[in-house]
N, C-alpha and C positions, 0 to 999 in steps of 0.2 A: 416384307415383314417389318413391322414397326420397331423402332428402338423402344425399350421399356425398362422401367424401374418401379418396383421389383421385377425380376425376370418373369414371374408368373402373374403379373398384375392383371393381364387380360383373361386369365383362366380362373381367377378366384371367385368371380361373381360379385365382388365388392365394387363400390364406386371408383371410377378412375377418369382421367381427362385425356382426350386424344387431341394432339396438336398436329395440324397438317399445313405445311408451307406451300405457297403458290404465288403467282403474279397477282398484283392488286387489281381488283375489278372496280372499286369505288362505287359500289351500289349499296343502298341502305339495306342492312340486314342480309347481305350476301352470305350464303352458306355453301354453295357449290364450289368445289376446288378442282384444280388440275395438279396432280402430283408431279413434282419436278424430278424426283429420283426414285419413285416408287417407295418412299419412306415417309413415315410419320413418327411421332413420338408419343408413347403412352406413359403417363405418370400417375401415381396414386393420388386420390383426392385429399388435399391437405385440409386440416381443420380451420374453421374461422373464415371461410370465404365470404366476402362482402360484395354487395351490389349497391352502388350509390347512383340514384337518379337525380340529376341536377338540371334546373332550368335557369336561363339567363334573363334576369330582369334588370332594368336600369331606371334610375330615378329621373323623372321629368318634372320640370318646374316652369310652367308657362307664365307664372307671375300674374301681375295685375291684368294685362290684356287677355290672358287666358281665362281669368275669372270673369271678366266682363263678357267675353264671347260666350262662355258657358251659360251665363245668365240670360243673355239676349237670345240665344238659340233655344232656350228651354221654354216650356209652356207657362212657366211662372216667373215672369219678369217683374220682380218686386223691388226695384231700386227706389230708395227714398231720396228726398232732397239732400239729406246729409251724405248719403252715399255718393251722389253726384259731386258734391263739394270735395269730398275726399279724393275722388278720382281726378278731379281737375287740379287740386293742389299737388297730388303726387306726380302728375304729368309735368309739373314745373321742373322737376329734376331732369327729365328727358329733354325738355325744351332748352334748359341751360346747357346741357351737353351739346345739343345741336348748334346752339348759338356760338359756343366756344369753338366748335369745329369749323363753323362758317368763317368766323373772324380769323382763325388760324390760316385757313386756305387763302383768304384775301391778303393777309400780310405776306405770306410766303417766307422762304428762307428759314433761318434759325428761330427768330421770334415766333413765326407762324407754327413751327414744329412744337415749340414749348407750349403755346396756348392751345393749339389744336390737339396735342397729345395729352400732356399733363393736365391742362386746363379742363378739357372736356370731361375727364373722369372725376377729378377732384372737385370741380365746381358742381357737377351734378350730384355727387355724393354729399357735399356740404349742404346743398339746398334740401335734399331728402332728409338729412339728419335734423336740420332746423324744423322742417315741416313735421317730422315724427315727434320731436320734443314738444312742439306747441299743441299738436292735435292729440298727443298721448295715444297714438296708434301707429302701426307699421303695416306695410303692404303684405298681404297674405301671398306666399309664394305659390300656393295651390299645387303642392307637390303630390305626386302619385307615382306608383310603380308601373312601368310600361314593359310588357313582354317583348323580348327580342328574339330568342331562339332557344331550342333545347341545347343543353350542354352535351359535349361528347363524353361518353362514359369511359372510365378507366378501371382496370382490374389488375390485381397483384396476386401472385402465387409464390409461396415460399415452401421449398422442398428440402428435407433433410435426408441425405442419402448416405447410408452406412452399408457398403457392399459386404455380403457374406460369402462371396466366392470370387475366384479370379475372373470368371465370366461376367459376373455382375459388376466387378470393378471396371472391366473393359467397356461394358455397356454405359456405365456412368460417365466415363471420359468422352465417349462418342455422343452422349446426350448433350453435354456441355458444348462440345464442338458444333453440334447440330444447330443449337439456338444462336450461338455467337456468330457462326458463319452466315446464317440467313438474315440476321438483322443488319448486316453491313451492305453497302452498295457495291456495285462493280464499276469499273472504268470503261468508257467507250474505247474503240480501237485507237483513236488519236489522243486519248487521255484528256480530252477537253470537257467531257461531260461525265456526270455520275448517273448510272442507271439505277433506278429505284430498287431498294431492297425488296426481298420477298415479304409477304405478310402471312397471317395465319388464320385458319379456321379452327375454332376451339369448341369441342363438343364434350359434354358430360355423358358418361356411359354408366349404365346400371344405377342410375339415380333419377328421381323425378322431383318436380316442385321447385327447381332452381331455374331462374331466368336464363334463356339462351344468350350467347354472345355473338355479335355480328363480326364480320370481317375486321381483323384487328392487326395493328402494327406492333411489333415488339420494340418498345422505346427504351427499355433498360434491362440489362441482364447482369446481375451481381453474383459472383461466385466467391464463397468463403471456404478455404481449405483448413481442415482440422480446427474447427472453432473451439473444441473442448479438450484437445490434447495435442501432443507432438508425435503421434504414433504413425508408422508407415508399414505397409505390407512388405514382407520379405521379398515376395515376387513382384518385381517392377518398381519397388520403392514408391508406391502411390499412397496418397493420404487415405486413412481408414474412414474418414468422415468428410463429406462435402455438403455445404449449404448452397442452394441455388434459389435466387429470387428473380422472378420474371415479372416485368410490368408491361401491360398491354394497353393500347388505346384504340377504340373503334374508329374506323376511317371516316364515318359519316354519322351525324346525329340521327336519332330515331324519331318516329312519330307515334301517335296513338295507335295506329294500325299495327305497327311492329310490336307494341306491348300486348295487344290482343292476340298476336300470333305467338306469344310466348317469350319475347325478348325482354 
């Protein structure tokens, strides 16, 4: 029997979320689970659930050589005589850097370090600055965005639990314990190693049209007791209102196939 809030959340026919903990499988879009204690947790569907798909792109800048290579490899190699002069003059900066480094290596010791280190960069920059001033142009960095990988999706749920009975109050405390306990690691027998925490399968019930969530780790669980009052039940002295925010992160990035499968 799953822990649940409200008590009748599974019998109402309204949307709810079923959380099931298990050992991590680390498979893209893993949905099958192995129950660790024959218990899951069912909570009502909170409003405002968001799904953010994020891709990782990085800026690449091959600079002058990249632009030259791009042109030479294309079918339209249209360099003019002026282009060649610009390329040659721009190369003076790199040549100055190389010369400074060579002199520095030949001198050795402290003087060589100064010339080979400071000299190589500052001299090259100085030559390029003078060239740019005289020619009234500057090297095109040829920047573009390069795809790296899909981002790992993250999800957050906020539940506001106001128990209406002693049984529901007991269930609320057990739900908080359920998530907090499973997000922590255990220690090995000799206390030298942490065993990975359990992870979760998250399924939406009685609702359609919302992307599925793959195998996820619980990265943050925040509990707020009595956010709007200082009232406590006479039986057990428990808070009358508890806010629970759960943040999850999928264990692996998804691919286009996973999205076609409903994730």
